[in-house]
A tleap script that builds the chain and sets N, CA, C and O, in Angstrom:
source leaprc.protein.ff14SB
mol = sequence {
  NMET ILE ARG VAL ARG TYR PHE ALA SER LEU
  ARG GLU ALA LEU GLY THR ALA GLU GLU ALA
  LEU ALA PRO GLU HIE ALA GLY THR VAL ALA
  GLU ILE ARG ALA GLY LEU CYS GLU ARG GLY
  GLY ALA TRP ALA ALA ALA LEU GLY ASP GLY
  ARG PRO VAL LEU ALA ALA VAL ASN GLN LEU
  MET ALA GLY PRO ASP THR GLN VAL THR ASP
  GLY ASP GLU LEU ALA PHE PHE PRO PRO VAL
  THR GLY CGLY
}
set mol.1.N position { 97.030 91.980 174.506 }
set mol.1.CA position { 95.943 92.586 173.748 }
set mol.1.C position { 96.159 94.098 173.662 }
set mol.1.O position { 96.726 94.719 174.561 }
set mol.2.N position { 95.696 94.654 172.574 }
set mol.2.CA position { 95.703 96.096 172.382 }
set mol.2.C position { 94.260 96.562 172.517 }
set mol.2.O position { 93.375 96.092 171.802 }
set mol.3.N position { 94.038 97.473 173.421 }
set mol.3.CA position { 92.692 98.010 173.626 }
set mol.3.C position { 92.526 99.212 172.701 }
set mol.3.O position { 93.253 100.198 172.818 }
set mol.4.N position { 91.561 99.124 171.779 }
set mol.4.CA position { 91.304 100.211 170.841 }
set mol.4.C position { 89.975 100.848 171.219 }
set mol.4.O position { 88.953 100.173 171.341 }
set mol.5.N position { 90.012 102.168 171.403 }
set mol.5.CA position { 88.806 102.900 171.810 }
set mol.5.C position { 88.452 103.921 170.740 }
set mol.5.O position { 89.325 104.510 170.103 }
set mol.6.N position { 87.146 104.117 170.558 }
set mol.6.CA position { 86.624 105.053 169.559 }
set mol.6.C position { 85.749 106.070 170.275 }
set mol.6.O position { 84.930 105.707 171.120 }
set mol.7.N position { 85.921 107.335 169.938 }
set mol.7.CA position { 85.200 108.400 170.625 }
set mol.7.C position { 84.356 109.229 169.676 }
set mol.7.O position { 84.632 109.314 168.479 }
set mol.8.N position { 83.317 109.841 170.239 }
set mol.8.CA position { 82.453 110.820 169.569 }
set mol.8.C position { 81.849 110.232 168.289 }
set mol.8.O position { 81.292 109.134 168.312 }
set mol.9.N position { 81.960 110.953 167.188 }
set mol.9.CA position { 81.316 110.529 165.942 }
set mol.9.C position { 81.880 109.209 165.429 }
set mol.9.O position { 81.174 108.479 164.734 }
set mol.10.N position { 83.115 108.883 165.745 }
set mol.10.CA position { 83.671 107.593 165.326 }
set mol.10.C position { 82.943 106.446 166.025 }
set mol.10.O position { 82.614 105.436 165.401 }
set mol.11.N position { 82.700 106.607 167.300 }
set mol.11.CA position { 81.961 105.584 168.053 }
set mol.11.C position { 80.578 105.380 167.444 }
set mol.11.O position { 80.114 104.249 167.301 }
set mol.12.N position { 79.931 106.475 167.089 }
set mol.12.CA position { 78.596 106.372 166.499 }
set mol.12.C position { 78.642 105.718 165.121 }
set mol.12.O position { 77.808 104.866 164.815 }
set mol.13.N position { 79.604 106.106 164.288 }
set mol.13.CA position { 79.706 105.556 162.936 }
set mol.13.C position { 80.051 104.074 162.941 }
set mol.13.O position { 79.569 103.320 162.096 }
set mol.14.N position { 80.880 103.654 163.887 }
set mol.14.CA position { 81.340 102.268 163.936 }
set mol.14.C position { 80.449 101.376 164.781 }
set mol.14.O position { 80.534 100.151 164.693 }
set mol.15.N position { 79.604 101.972 165.591 }
set mol.15.CA position { 78.687 101.193 166.416 }
set mol.15.C position { 79.353 100.486 167.582 }
set mol.15.O position { 78.805 99.526 168.122 }
set mol.16.N position { 80.521 100.950 167.972 }
set mol.16.CA position { 81.218 100.356 169.112 }
set mol.16.C position { 82.098 101.400 169.780 }
set mol.16.O position { 82.611 102.307 169.124 }
set mol.17.N position { 82.266 101.269 171.064 }
set mol.17.CA position { 83.109 102.194 171.815 }
set mol.17.C position { 84.536 101.673 171.944 }
set mol.17.O position { 85.476 102.454 172.091 }
set mol.18.N position { 84.697 100.347 171.888 }
set mol.18.CA position { 86.039 99.792 172.025 }
set mol.18.C position { 86.070 98.345 171.584 }
set mol.18.O position { 85.040 97.685 171.452 }
set mol.19.N position { 87.281 97.875 171.363 }
set mol.19.CA position { 87.501 96.479 171.018 }
set mol.19.C position { 88.920 96.107 171.416 }
set mol.19.O position { 89.734 96.974 171.732 }
set mol.20.N position { 89.203 94.833 171.399 }
set mol.20.CA position { 90.541 94.346 171.707 }
set mol.20.C position { 91.116 93.698 170.459 }
set mol.20.O position { 90.457 92.896 169.797 }
set mol.21.N position { 92.363 94.059 170.145 }
set mol.21.CA position { 93.071 93.441 169.027 }
set mol.21.C position { 94.156 92.533 169.587 }
set mol.21.O position { 94.800 92.861 170.584 }
set mol.22.N position { 94.351 91.409 168.948 }
set mol.22.CA position { 95.394 90.475 169.363 }
set mol.22.C position { 96.767 91.114 169.179 }
set mol.22.O position { 96.942 91.977 168.318 }
set mol.23.N position { 97.735 90.696 169.980 }
set mol.23.CA position { 99.077 91.286 169.917 }
set mol.23.C position { 99.714 91.233 168.528 }
set mol.23.O position { 100.538 92.087 168.201 }
set mol.24.N position { 99.350 90.254 167.713 }
set mol.24.CA position { 99.948 90.175 166.379 }
set mol.24.C position { 99.531 91.334 165.479 }
set mol.24.O position { 100.090 91.507 164.396 }
set mol.25.N position { 98.552 92.132 165.918 }
set mol.25.CA position { 98.133 93.320 165.172 }
set mol.25.C position { 98.929 94.557 165.590 }
set mol.25.O position { 98.666 95.653 165.097 }
set mol.26.N position { 99.894 94.393 166.488 }
set mol.26.CA position { 100.712 95.522 166.920 }
set mol.26.C position { 101.472 96.091 165.727 }
set mol.26.O position { 101.756 95.388 164.758 }
set mol.27.N position { 101.787 97.352 165.817 }
set mol.27.CA position { 102.512 98.048 164.760 }
set mol.27.C position { 102.402 99.535 165.021 }
set mol.27.O position { 102.205 99.953 166.162 }
set mol.28.N position { 102.527 100.329 163.990 }
set mol.28.CA position { 102.366 101.765 164.162 }
set mol.28.C position { 100.885 102.119 164.155 }
set mol.28.O position { 100.041 101.314 163.761 }
set mol.29.N position { 100.586 103.323 164.595 }
set mol.29.CA position { 99.209 103.816 164.549 }
set mol.29.C position { 98.688 103.722 163.121 }
set mol.29.O position { 97.562 103.276 162.901 }
set mol.30.N position { 99.495 104.139 162.149 }
set mol.30.CA position { 99.078 104.104 160.744 }
set mol.30.C position { 98.803 102.685 160.267 }
set mol.30.O position { 97.841 102.461 159.532 }
set mol.31.N position { 99.624 101.726 160.669 }
set mol.31.CA position { 99.422 100.339 160.258 }
set mol.31.C position { 98.134 99.768 160.843 }
set mol.31.O position { 97.387 99.070 160.157 }
set mol.32.N position { 97.881 100.066 162.106 }
set mol.32.CA position { 96.655 99.562 162.735 }
set mol.32.C position { 95.442 100.214 162.099 }
set mol.32.O position { 94.447 99.544 161.820 }
set mol.33.N position { 95.518 101.514 161.868 }
set mol.33.CA position { 94.408 102.224 161.219 }
set mol.33.C position { 94.139 101.632 159.837 }
set mol.33.O position { 92.982 101.409 159.480 }
set mol.34.N position { 95.175 101.377 159.066 }
set mol.34.CA position { 95.011 100.784 157.732 }
set mol.34.C position { 94.363 99.404 157.831 }
set mol.34.O position { 93.504 99.056 157.021 }
set mol.35.N position { 94.778 98.621 158.828 }
set mol.35.CA position { 94.190 97.302 159.021 }
set mol.35.C position { 92.707 97.382 159.351 }
set mol.35.O position { 91.920 96.558 158.885 }
set mol.36.N position { 92.327 98.361 160.146 }
set mol.36.CA position { 90.914 98.539 160.467 }
set mol.36.C position { 90.132 98.957 159.219 }
set mol.36.O position { 89.000 98.516 159.020 }
set mol.37.N position { 90.729 99.803 158.384 }
set mol.37.CA position { 90.076 100.245 157.151 }
set mol.37.C position { 89.820 99.081 156.195 }
set mol.37.O position { 88.849 99.092 155.437 }
set mol.38.N position { 90.691 98.085 156.237 }
set mol.38.CA position { 90.531 96.919 155.364 }
set mol.38.C position { 89.252 96.152 155.639 }
set mol.38.O position { 88.847 95.317 154.830 }
set mol.39.N position { 88.613 96.418 156.761 }
set mol.39.CA position { 87.322 95.789 157.058 }
set mol.39.C position { 86.252 96.284 156.105 }
set mol.39.O position { 85.222 95.634 155.921 }
set mol.40.N position { 86.500 97.451 155.491 }
set mol.40.CA position { 85.552 98.024 154.541 }
set mol.40.C position { 84.379 98.707 155.227 }
set mol.40.O position { 84.396 98.907 156.442 }
set mol.41.N position { 83.379 99.061 154.465 }
set mol.41.CA position { 82.156 99.656 154.983 }
set mol.41.C position { 82.386 100.872 155.850 }
set mol.41.O position { 83.141 101.775 155.489 }
set mol.42.N position { 81.725 100.889 157.003 }
set mol.42.CA position { 81.809 102.019 157.930 }
set mol.42.C position { 83.245 102.251 158.396 }
set mol.42.O position { 83.637 103.386 158.665 }
set mol.43.N position { 84.026 101.179 158.491 }
set mol.43.CA position { 85.417 101.301 158.955 }
set mol.43.C position { 86.237 102.120 157.961 }
set mol.43.O position { 86.967 103.030 158.353 }
set mol.44.N position { 86.116 101.801 156.697 }
set mol.44.CA position { 86.860 102.538 155.667 }
set mol.44.C position { 86.362 103.976 155.573 }
set mol.44.O position { 87.151 104.899 155.368 }
set mol.45.N position { 85.059 104.165 155.722 }
set mol.45.CA position { 84.498 105.513 155.642 }
set mol.45.C position { 84.943 106.378 156.818 }
set mol.45.O position { 85.239 107.559 156.635 }
set mol.46.N position { 84.994 105.818 158.003 }
set mol.46.CA position { 85.313 106.596 159.205 }
set mol.46.C position { 86.811 106.808 159.408 }
set mol.46.O position { 87.228 107.854 159.905 }
set mol.47.N position { 87.621 105.821 159.025 }
set mol.47.CA position { 89.047 105.863 159.334 }
set mol.47.C position { 89.944 105.976 158.104 }
set mol.47.O position { 91.168 106.002 158.233 }
set mol.48.N position { 89.353 106.043 156.923 }
set mol.48.CA position { 90.121 106.042 155.682 }
set mol.48.C position { 91.006 107.259 155.490 }
set mol.48.O position { 90.901 108.256 156.206 }
set mol.49.N position { 91.881 107.145 154.499 }
set mol.49.CA position { 92.779 108.242 154.165 }
set mol.49.C position { 91.996 109.519 153.915 }
set mol.49.O position { 90.929 109.503 153.302 }
set mol.50.N position { 92.537 110.608 154.391 }
set mol.50.CA position { 91.896 111.898 154.199 }
set mol.50.C position { 90.868 112.250 155.258 }
set mol.50.O position { 90.408 113.390 155.325 }
set mol.51.N position { 90.504 111.277 156.088 }
set mol.51.CA position { 89.554 111.547 157.167 }
set mol.51.C position { 90.301 112.189 158.330 }
set mol.51.O position { 91.366 111.708 158.718 }
set mol.52.N position { 89.760 113.264 158.890 }
set mol.52.CA position { 90.437 113.917 160.021 }
set mol.52.C position { 90.258 113.118 161.312 }
set mol.52.O position { 89.254 113.260 162.009 }
set mol.53.N position { 91.230 112.293 161.612 }
set mol.53.CA position { 91.177 111.440 162.802 }
set mol.53.C position { 92.474 111.624 163.583 }
set mol.53.O position { 93.568 111.556 163.022 }
set mol.54.N position { 92.334 111.857 164.869 }
set mol.54.CA position { 93.485 111.963 165.765 }
set mol.54.C position { 93.635 110.654 166.522 }
set mol.54.O position { 92.701 109.858 166.613 }
set mol.55.N position { 94.830 110.449 167.063 }
set mol.55.CA position { 95.083 109.223 167.817 }
set mol.55.C position { 95.862 109.547 169.084 }
set mol.55.O position { 96.600 110.530 169.154 }
set mol.56.N position { 95.674 108.694 170.076 }
set mol.56.CA position { 96.443 108.769 171.315 }
set mol.56.C position { 96.817 107.340 171.709 }
set mol.56.O position { 96.019 106.411 171.577 }
set mol.57.N position { 98.044 107.190 172.194 }
set mol.57.CA position { 98.501 105.905 172.716 }
set mol.57.C position { 98.778 106.103 174.193 }
set mol.57.O position { 99.586 106.943 174.590 }
set mol.58.N position { 98.093 105.311 174.991 }
set mol.58.CA position { 98.211 105.409 176.450 }
set mol.58.C position { 97.971 106.843 176.925 }
set mol.58.O position { 98.674 107.353 177.797 }
set mol.59.N position { 96.964 107.474 176.331 }
set mol.59.CA position { 96.461 108.802 176.687 }
set mol.59.C position { 97.439 109.931 176.365 }
set mol.59.O position { 97.338 111.020 176.929 }
set mol.60.N position { 98.383 109.673 175.459 }
set mol.60.CA position { 99.286 110.709 174.965 }
set mol.60.C position { 99.082 110.837 173.466 }
set mol.60.O position { 99.021 109.829 172.762 }
set mol.61.N position { 98.975 112.055 172.971 }
set mol.61.CA position { 98.781 112.268 171.543 }
set mol.61.C position { 99.854 111.509 170.769 }
set mol.61.O position { 101.022 111.470 171.158 }
set mol.62.N position { 99.424 110.908 169.666 }
set mol.62.CA position { 100.328 110.055 168.897 }
set mol.62.C position { 100.228 110.370 167.412 }
set mol.62.O position { 99.160 110.710 166.902 }
set mol.63.N position { 101.344 110.252 166.739 }
set mol.63.CA position { 101.383 110.433 165.300 }
set mol.63.C position { 101.271 109.098 164.592 }
set mol.63.O position { 101.242 108.053 165.241 }
set mol.64.N position { 101.209 109.119 163.272 }
set mol.64.CA position { 101.070 107.880 162.505 }
set mol.64.C position { 102.211 106.892 162.720 }
set mol.64.O position { 102.009 105.684 162.596 }
set mol.65.N position { 103.393 107.381 163.036 }
set mol.65.CA position { 104.551 106.506 163.206 }
set mol.65.C position { 104.752 106.005 164.634 }
set mol.65.O position { 105.710 105.283 164.910 }
set mol.66.N position { 103.850 106.387 165.545 }
set mol.66.CA position { 103.962 105.942 166.935 }
set mol.66.C position { 103.713 104.442 167.016 }
set mol.66.O position { 102.736 103.935 166.463 }
set mol.67.N position { 104.591 103.746 167.700 }
set mol.67.CA position { 104.484 102.296 167.848 }
set mol.67.C position { 103.433 101.943 168.907 }
set mol.67.O position { 103.359 102.577 169.960 }
set mol.68.N position { 102.627 100.927 168.610 }
set mol.68.CA position { 101.622 100.403 169.533 }
set mol.68.C position { 101.964 98.942 169.784 }
set mol.68.O position { 102.100 98.157 168.845 }
set mol.69.N position { 102.101 98.582 171.054 }
set mol.69.CA position { 102.495 97.216 171.391 }
set mol.69.C position { 101.477 96.576 172.335 }
set mol.69.O position { 100.555 97.227 172.824 }
set mol.70.N position { 101.673 95.305 172.568 }
set mol.70.CA position { 100.804 94.538 173.455 }
set mol.70.C position { 100.670 95.250 174.795 }
set mol.70.O position { 101.671 95.652 175.388 }
set mol.71.N position { 99.440 95.408 175.273 }
set mol.71.CA position { 99.169 96.056 176.547 }
set mol.71.C position { 98.852 97.538 176.420 }
set mol.71.O position { 98.440 98.164 177.396 }
set mol.72.N position { 99.038 98.109 175.239 }
set mol.72.CA position { 98.766 99.532 175.044 }
set mol.72.C position { 97.285 99.794 174.795 }
set mol.72.O position { 96.523 98.905 174.415 }
set mol.73.N position { 96.910 101.039 175.023 }
set mol.73.CA position { 95.578 101.519 174.667 }
set mol.73.C position { 95.758 102.506 173.514 }
set mol.73.O position { 96.551 103.442 173.607 }
set mol.74.N position { 95.021 102.289 172.434 }
set mol.74.CA position { 95.032 103.167 171.275 }
set mol.74.C position { 93.643 103.768 171.138 }
set mol.74.O position { 92.651 103.044 171.049 }
set mol.75.N position { 93.575 105.081 171.122 }
set mol.75.CA position { 92.279 105.764 170.997 }
set mol.75.C position { 92.255 106.562 169.700 }
set mol.75.O position { 93.235 107.216 169.341 }
set mol.76.N position { 91.127 106.501 169.005 }
set mol.76.CA position { 90.891 107.303 167.813 }
set mol.76.C position { 89.745 108.256 168.103 }
set mol.76.O position { 88.747 107.869 168.711 }
set mol.77.N position { 89.885 109.506 167.666 }
set mol.77.CA position { 88.832 110.481 167.894 }
set mol.77.C position { 88.931 111.597 166.847 }
set mol.77.O position { 90.006 111.865 166.309 }
set mol.78.N position { 87.794 112.239 166.570 }
set mol.78.CA position { 87.809 113.345 165.615 }
set mol.78.C position { 88.408 114.591 166.250 }
set mol.78.O position { 88.389 114.738 167.472 }
set mol.79.N position { 88.943 115.493 165.422 }
set mol.79.CA position { 89.435 116.754 165.988 }
set mol.79.C position { 88.300 117.499 166.690 }
set mol.79.O position { 87.144 117.426 166.272 }
set mol.80.N position { 88.634 118.195 167.727 }
set mol.80.CA position { 87.631 118.925 168.494 }
set mol.80.C position { 87.963 120.411 168.405 }
set mol.80.O position { 89.112 120.822 168.569 }
set mol.81.N position { 86.943 121.192 168.145 }
set mol.81.CA position { 87.136 122.643 168.125 }
set mol.81.C position { 86.230 123.249 169.175 }
set mol.81.O position { 85.218 122.663 169.561 }
set mol.82.N position { 86.594 124.390 169.614 }
set mol.82.CA position { 85.781 125.074 170.626 }
set mol.82.C position { 85.735 126.553 170.322 }
set mol.82.O position { 86.452 127.063 169.461 }
set mol.83.N position { 84.891 127.207 171.039 }
set mol.83.CA position { 84.766 128.630 170.751 }
set mol.83.C position { 84.609 129.435 172.001 }
set mol.83.O position { 84.490 130.658 171.937 }
savepdb mol mol.pdb
quit
């Protein structure tokens, strides 16, 4: 299973903090994100193209081409700024 976690405004928009995806959903960060967007509604609005969303795999910052495999944790979160 792939553990997918959502943080901050994404968690609020999607109404969930985390979910598990079956191993057959493994792929790159971009592929998984696109698959989640295909759900439509809040998923497409929160994770769609052009939305500022960062990702981490196993608590390390990840780019769209980073591979996610069975047993990994994938986290999505909005950019954070501070002052």
